[in-house]
C-alpha positions as CSV (number, residue, x, y, z in Angstrom):
1,X,0.1,-0.1,0.1
2,X,2.7,2.5,1.0
3,X,5.0,1.6,-1.9
4,X,2.0,2.3,-4.3
5,X,1.7,5.8,-2.8
6,X,5.3,6.5,-3.0
7,X,5.8,5.4,-6.7
8,X,2.9,7.6,-7.6
9,X,4.0,10.5,-5.9
10,X,7.2,11.0,-8.1
11,X,5.0,11.1,-11.3
12,X,2.7,14.0,-10.5
13,X,4.7,17.1,-9.6
14,X,4.4,18.7,-13.1
15,X,0.6,18.8,-13.0
16,X,0.1,19.9,-9.2
17,X,1.2,23.3,-9.9
18,X,-1.4,24.0,-12.3
19,X,-4.0,22.2,-10.3
20,X,-3.2,23.8,-7.2
21,X,-3.2,27.3,-8.8
22,X,-6.8,26.6,-9.7
23,X,-7.8,25.5,-6.4
24,X,-6.3,28.2,-4.0
25,X,-7.8,31.4,-3.3
26,X,-6.1,34.7,-3.2
27,X,-5.7,36.6,0.1
28,X,-3.6,39.2,2.0
29,X,-3.3,37.3,5.5
30,X,0.1,36.2,6.3
31,X,1.0,32.5,5.6
32,X,2.0,30.0,8.3
33,X,3.8,26.9,7.5
34,X,4.4,24.0,10.0
35,X,5.8,20.4,9.5
36,X,4.2,17.2,10.7
37,X,6.2,14.0,11.2
38,X,3.9,11.4,12.7
39,X,6.7,9.1,13.4
40,X,8.2,11.5,15.7
41,X,11.7,11.5,14.1
42,X,11.9,14.9,13.1
43,X,13.1,17.5,15.9
44,X,10.7,20.4,16.1
45,X,8.0,19.0,14.0
46,X,4.5,18.4,15.3
47,X,3.7,14.5,15.8
48,X,-0.1,14.8,14.6
49,X,-1.9,16.9,12.0
50,X,-4.5,17.8,14.7
51,X,-2.0,19.4,16.9
52,X,-0.6,21.3,14.1
53,X,-4.1,22.5,13.2
54,X,-4.6,23.7,16.8
55,X,-1.7,26.3,16.1
56,X,-3.0,27.7,12.9
57,X,-5.7,30.5,12.6
58,X,-8.8,29.4,10.8
59,X,-8.6,32.1,7.9
60,X,-5.1,31.2,6.5
61,X,-3.4,30.8,4.1
62,X,-1.7,28.0,6.2
63,X,0.3,25.1,5.1
64,X,1.1,21.8,6.9
65,X,4.0,19.9,5.4
66,X,3.4,16.2,6.0
67,X,6.4,13.7,6.1
68,X,6.1,10.1,5.4
69,X,4.5,7.9,8.1
70,X,1.2,6.9,9.5
71,X,-1.0,9.6,11.4
72,X,-3.4,7.5,13.3
73,X,-5.9,10.0,14.2
74,X,-9.4,11.8,13.2
75,X,-8.1,14.6,10.9
76,X,-11.0,17.4,11.3
77,X,-11.0,20.6,8.9
78,X,-14.1,22.5,10.2
79,X,-15.0,26.1,9.2
80,X,-11.4,26.7,7.8
81,X,-10.3,28.7,4.9
82,X,-7.0,28.4,2.8
83,X,-5.5,25.4,4.2
84,X,-3.1,23.0,2.2
85,X,-1.9,19.6,3.7
86,X,0.9,18.6,1.3
87,X,3.0,15.3,1.5
88,X,4.8,15.9,-1.6
89,X,7.3,15.0,-3.1
90,X,7.8,11.9,-1.0
91,X,4.2,10.9,-0.4
92,X,3.7,7.8,1.8
93,X,1.9,10.0,4.6
94,X,-1.3,8.5,5.7
95,X,-4.4,9.6,7.6
96,X,-5.4,6.3,9.3
97,X,-8.6,6.2,11.3
98,X,-8.0,5.1,14.9
99,X,-11.6,3.9,15.5
100,X,-13.4,3.5,12.3
101,X,-14.7,6.9,11.7
102,X,-13.7,8.6,8.6
103,X,-9.9,9.5,8.8
104,X,-10.7,12.9,7.3
105,X,-13.7,15.2,7.6
106,X,-14.0,18.6,5.9
107,X,-16.7,20.7,6.7
108,X,-17.8,24.4,6.1
109,X,-14.2,24.9,4.7
110,X,-13.1,26.7,1.4
111,X,-9.6,26.7,-0.2
112,X,-8.7,23.2,1.1
113,X,-6.1,21.2,-0.7
114,X,-4.8,17.8,0.2
115,X,-1.8,16.6,-1.9
116,X,-0.1,13.2,-2.1
117,X,-1.1,11.9,1.0
118,X,-3.4,8.9,1.8
119,X,-6.6,8.1,3.7
120,X,-7.6,4.5,5.0
121,X,-9.2,2.6,7.7
122,X,-12.7,4.1,7.8
123,X,-15.5,1.7,8.7
124,X,-17.6,3.6,6.2
125,X,-16.1,6.8,4.5
126,X,-12.5,7.6,4.0
127,X,-13.1,11.2,3.3
128,X,-16.3,13.0,4.3
129,X,-16.8,16.6,2.6
130,X,-19.7,18.6,3.5
131,X,-21.5,22.1,4.1
132,X,-20.6,23.7,0.9
133,X,-17.1,23.1,1.3
134,X,-14.6,23.6,-1.6
135,X,-11.7,21.0,-1.9
136,X,-9.0,20.0,-4.0
137,X,-7.9,16.4,-3.7
138,X,-4.7,16.0,-5.7
139,X,-2.5,13.0,-5.9
140,X,-3.9,11.1,-3.2
141,X,-4.4,7.2,-2.7
142,X,-7.7,6.5,-0.8
143,X,-8.3,3.0,-0.3
144,X,-9.4,0.1,2.0
145,X,-12.4,1.9,3.6
146,X,-15.2,-0.1,4.5
147,X,-17.9,2.0,2.5
148,X,-16.9,5.1,0.1
149,X,-13.7,6.2,-0.6
150,X,-14.9,10.0,-0.6
151,X,-18.4,11.3,-0.2
152,X,-19.0,14.9,-1.3
153,X,-22.4,16.3,-0.1
154,X,-24.2,19.2,1.1
155,X,-23.5,21.7,-1.8
156,X,-19.7,21.1,-1.9
157,X,-17.3,21.4,-4.7
158,X,-14.5,19.0,-5.0
159,X,-11.6,18.8,-7.6
160,X,-10.0,15.4,-8.0
161,X,-6.9,15.3,-9.8
162,X,-4.6,12.1,-10.2
163,X,-5.8,10.0,-7.5
164,X,-5.8,6.4,-6.9
165,X,-9.1,5.4,-5.3
166,X,-9.5,1.8,-5.0
167,X,-10.5,-1.1,-2.7
168,X,-13.3,0.6,-0.9
169,X,-16.3,-1.4,-0.1
170,X,-18.9,0.8,-1.7
171,X,-18.2,3.7,-4.2
172,X,-15.0,5.1,-4.8
173,X,-16.4,8.6,-4.9
174,X,-20.1,9.4,-4.2
175,X,-21.0,12.9,-5.2
176,X,-24.5,13.7,-3.8
177,X,-27.0,16.4,-2.6
178,X,-26.5,19.2,-5.4
179,X,-22.7,18.9,-5.1
180,X,-20.2,19.3,-8.0
181,X,-17.2,16.8,-8.7
182,X,-14.6,17.4,-11.3
183,X,-12.4,14.6,-12.2
184,X,-9.0,14.8,-14.2
185,X,-5.9,13.1,-14.8
186,X,-2.7,13.9,-16.6
187,X,-1.7,10.6,-18.0
188,X,-3.3,7.4,-18.7
189,X,-4.1,4.5,-16.4
190,X,-2.6,4.3,-12.8
191,X,-0.7,7.7,-13.6
192,X,-3.9,9.7,-14.1
193,X,-7.2,9.6,-12.3
194,X,-7.8,6.2,-11.4
195,X,-11.0,4.4,-9.6
196,X,-10.8,0.6,-9.6
197,X,-11.8,-2.5,-7.6
198,X,-14.3,-0.7,-5.4
199,X,-17.4,-2.9,-4.2
200,X,-20.1,-0.7,-6.0
201,X,-19.4,2.0,-8.4
202,X,-16.0,3.7,-9.2
203,X,-17.8,7.2,-9.6
204,X,-21.1,7.8,-8.6
205,X,-23.1,11.1,-9.1
206,X,-26.5,11.1,-7.8
207,X,-29.4,13.1,-6.0
208,X,-29.0,16.5,-7.9
209,X,-25.3,16.4,-8.3
210,X,-23.2,17.5,-11.3
211,X,-20.0,15.7,-12.3
212,X,-17.4,16.5,-14.9
213,X,-15.0,13.8,-16.2
214,X,-12.3,15.7,-18.2
215,X,-9.7,13.5,-19.6
216,X,-7.3,10.8,-18.5
217,X,-10.0,9.2,-16.1
218,X,-10.1,5.3,-16.0
219,X,-12.7,3.5,-13.9
220,X,-12.2,-0.2,-14.0
221,X,-13.1,-3.6,-12.4
222,X,-15.8,-2.1,-10.1
223,X,-18.5,-4.1,-8.7
224,X,-21.3,-2.2,-10.3
225,X,-20.5,0.5,-12.8
226,X,-17.4,2.7,-13.7
227,X,-19.6,5.7,-13.7
228,X,-23.0,5.8,-12.3
229,X,-25.5,8.7,-12.9
230,X,-28.7,8.4,-11.0
231,X,-31.6,10.4,-9.4
232,X,-31.5,13.5,-11.1
233,X,-27.9,14.1,-11.7
234,X,-26.1,15.6,-14.7
235,X,-22.6,14.4,-16.0
236,X,-20.4,15.6,-18.8
237,X,-17.8,13.3,-19.9
238,X,-15.2,15.1,-22.3
239,X,-12.0,13.6,-23.6
240,X,-10.7,16.8,-25.3
241,X,-7.4,16.7,-22.9
242,X,-7.4,13.0,-22.9
243,X,-9.2,9.7,-23.3
244,X,-11.4,8.4,-20.7
245,X,-11.8,4.5,-20.1
246,X,-14.5,2.5,-18.5
247,X,-13.7,-1.1,-18.4
248,X,-14.1,-4.3,-16.8
249,X,-17.0,-3.2,-14.4
250,X,-19.6,-5.9,-13.5
251,X,-22.9,-4.3,-14.3
252,X,-22.0,-1.5,-17.0
253,X,-19.3,0.8,-17.9
254,X,-21.4,3.7,-17.6
255,X,-25.1,3.6,-16.0
256,X,-27.4,6.4,-16.4
257,X,-30.6,6.0,-14.6
258,X,-33.9,7.7,-12.8
259,X,-34.2,11.2,-14.4
260,X,-30.7,11.8,-15.0
261,X,-28.6,12.8,-18.1
262,X,-25.1,12.3,-19.5
263,X,-23.3,14.1,-22.3
264,X,-20.2,12.3,-23.8
265,X,-17.9,14.1,-26.3
266,X,-14.3,14.8,-26.9
267,X,-11.6,14.7,-29.6
268,X,-9.3,11.9,-28.0
269,X,-12.5,9.8,-27.4
270,X,-14.2,7.7,-24.4
271,X,-13.8,4.1,-24.5
272,X,-16.3,1.8,-22.9
273,X,-15.0,-1.7,-23.4
274,X,-14.6,-5.2,-22.0
275,X,-17.2,-4.9,-19.3
276,X,-18.9,-8.2,-18.3
277,X,-22.2,-6.6,-18.5
278,X,-23.4,-3.7,-20.6
279,X,-21.3,-1.1,-22.1
280,X,-24.0,1.7,-21.5
281,X,-27.1,1.2,-19.7
282,X,-29.8,4.1,-19.9
283,X,-33.0,3.4,-17.9
284,X,-35.8,4.9,-16.1
285,X,-36.6,8.3,-17.9
286,X,-32.9,8.9,-18.4
287,X,-31.1,10.5,-21.3
288,X,-27.7,10.2,-23.1
289,X,-26.1,12.3,-25.7
290,X,-23.2,10.3,-27.4
291,X,-20.1,11.5,-29.4
292,X,-16.8,10.3,-30.1
293,X,-17.2,7.2,-28.2
294,X,-15.8,3.7,-28.7
295,X,-18.0,0.8,-27.4
296,X,-16.6,-2.4,-27.8
297,X,-16.3,-6.0,-26.6
298,X,-18.8,-5.7,-23.8
299,X,-20.4,-9.2,-22.9
300,X,-24.0,-7.8,-22.9
301,X,-25.3,-5.0,-25.1
302,X,-23.2,-2.2,-26.2
303,X,-25.8,0.2,-25.2
304,X,-29.5,-0.5,-23.6
305,X,-32.2,1.9,-23.4
306,X,-35.2,0.9,-21.4
307,X,-38.3,2.3,-19.5
308,X,-38.8,5.7,-21.1
309,X,-35.1,6.6,-21.9
310,X,-33.4,8.4,-24.9
311,X,-30.2,7.7,-26.4
312,X,-29.1,10.6,-29.1
313,X,-26.2,9.8,-31.4
314,X,-24.3,12.7,-32.6
315,X,-21.8,11.2,-34.7
316,X,-18.3,9.6,-34.8
317,X,-19.2,6.7,-32.6
318,X,-17.9,3.1,-33.1
319,X,-19.8,-0.1,-31.7
320,X,-18.3,-3.3,-32.3
321,X,-17.9,-6.9,-30.9
322,X,-20.8,-6.6,-28.3
323,X,-22.6,-9.7,-27.0
324,X,-26.3,-9.4,-27.6
325,X,-26.4,-6.4,-29.7
326,X,-24.6,-3.3,-30.2
327,X,-27.6,-1.1,-29.5
328,X,-31.0,-2.5,-27.9
329,X,-34.1,-0.7,-26.7
330,X,-37.6,-1.5,-25.4
331,X,-40.6,-0.2,-26.7
332,X,-40.9,2.8,-24.5
333,X,-37.5,4.0,-25.3
334,X,-36.1,5.7,-28.4
335,X,-32.8,5.9,-30.5
336,X,-32.2,9.2,-32.5
337,X,-29.5,10.9,-34.6
338,X,-26.5,9.6,-36.5
339,X,-26.5,5.8,-36.2
340,X,-23.6,5.3,-38.5
341,X,-21.0,2.8,-37.1
342,X,-23.5,1.3,-34.6
343,X,-23.6,-2.0,-36.5
344,X,-26.2,-4.5,-35.1
345,X,-29.4,-2.7,-33.7
346,X,-32.1,-4.6,-31.8
347,X,-34.6,-1.6,-31.4
348,X,-37.8,-0.8,-33.2
349,X,-38.2,2.9,-32.0
350,X,-35.5,4.9,-34.2
351,X,-36.3,8.3,-35.0
352,X,-36.4,8.9,-38.7
353,X,-35.5,11.9,-40.6
354,X,-39.1,12.0,-42.1
355,X,-42.0,10.7,-40.3
356,X,-42.7,9.5,-36.7
357,X,-40.5,7.0,-35.0
358,X,-41.1,3.3,-35.9
359,X,-43.0,1.4,-33.3
360,X,-42.3,-2.4,-32.4
361,X,-42.1,-4.9,-29.6
362,X,-40.2,-4.6,-26.4
363,X,-36.5,-6.1,-27.0
364,X,-35.2,-6.6,-23.5
């Protein structure tokens, strides 16, 4: 676990400057810098993050430089402004829950940045962010929490850059309650934004949340979906800055359900591939707009739309090698737009250039 965090930490310094500049607020207050070494090996350093926080004013800007080691304590960042906890360049510094509570809670705080540290050991959440907080999570490893790796709720806004969020019992990231989550990476696979081997979804956007997936994001081998969009949420997946990949997920690469919408577009393409279930699942009065996407080698349908759902095809899509059909819909759902490159279609409701949709039986 610690070797993974250390290896990843040396690959991200070039991207952190740009991401951190976006995440920090300007201000005129005098900065305070302190050092924490939870091993106790550094003379003059604090031996816990909590002890360091007690010496810092709440307005900031303040920086805690975190040295390698395990900080077994509940880290609580409550009603603070402009605080950075920075474990770069060495990484391998962990916030570890001492009692099963979330190792990190951020509430009512703004301009908070967590850089190249880890969070583990929560019985439910690894990191809980709420009460309209604004946070950047950069280069972190968040794993082995009993429920969600990160929960973003209460109208909070979080930027995720180049994180490894894996091996959590439920969702890797769960963005809910009208919050906003932005996910971006700087390189493919494990060196970018990675959500893998989580018990439910890699990334979940639900209950009125808005999420942006902006390139070099990989969600793979999760128990339900790589990306789940549900309960009135909205998601944009854009590959202009790098490809996005959703693969190896048990139920679907991307699932859009219950009055939610998803829009997929981008020059470097989104790849939905090699999922044991469907490539894309659209159901329950949901809608999907699809450009620039390759959907291939999924064991079930490449794209399935059921229960009053709509899939619009904007062009430059490729569907190939999917199990039951490349496209499938029931008699209550509709496909429209440019279906070139979609191959085998099992759907009788396809909007025509002239005349009404064609009606037919349900194909489920």
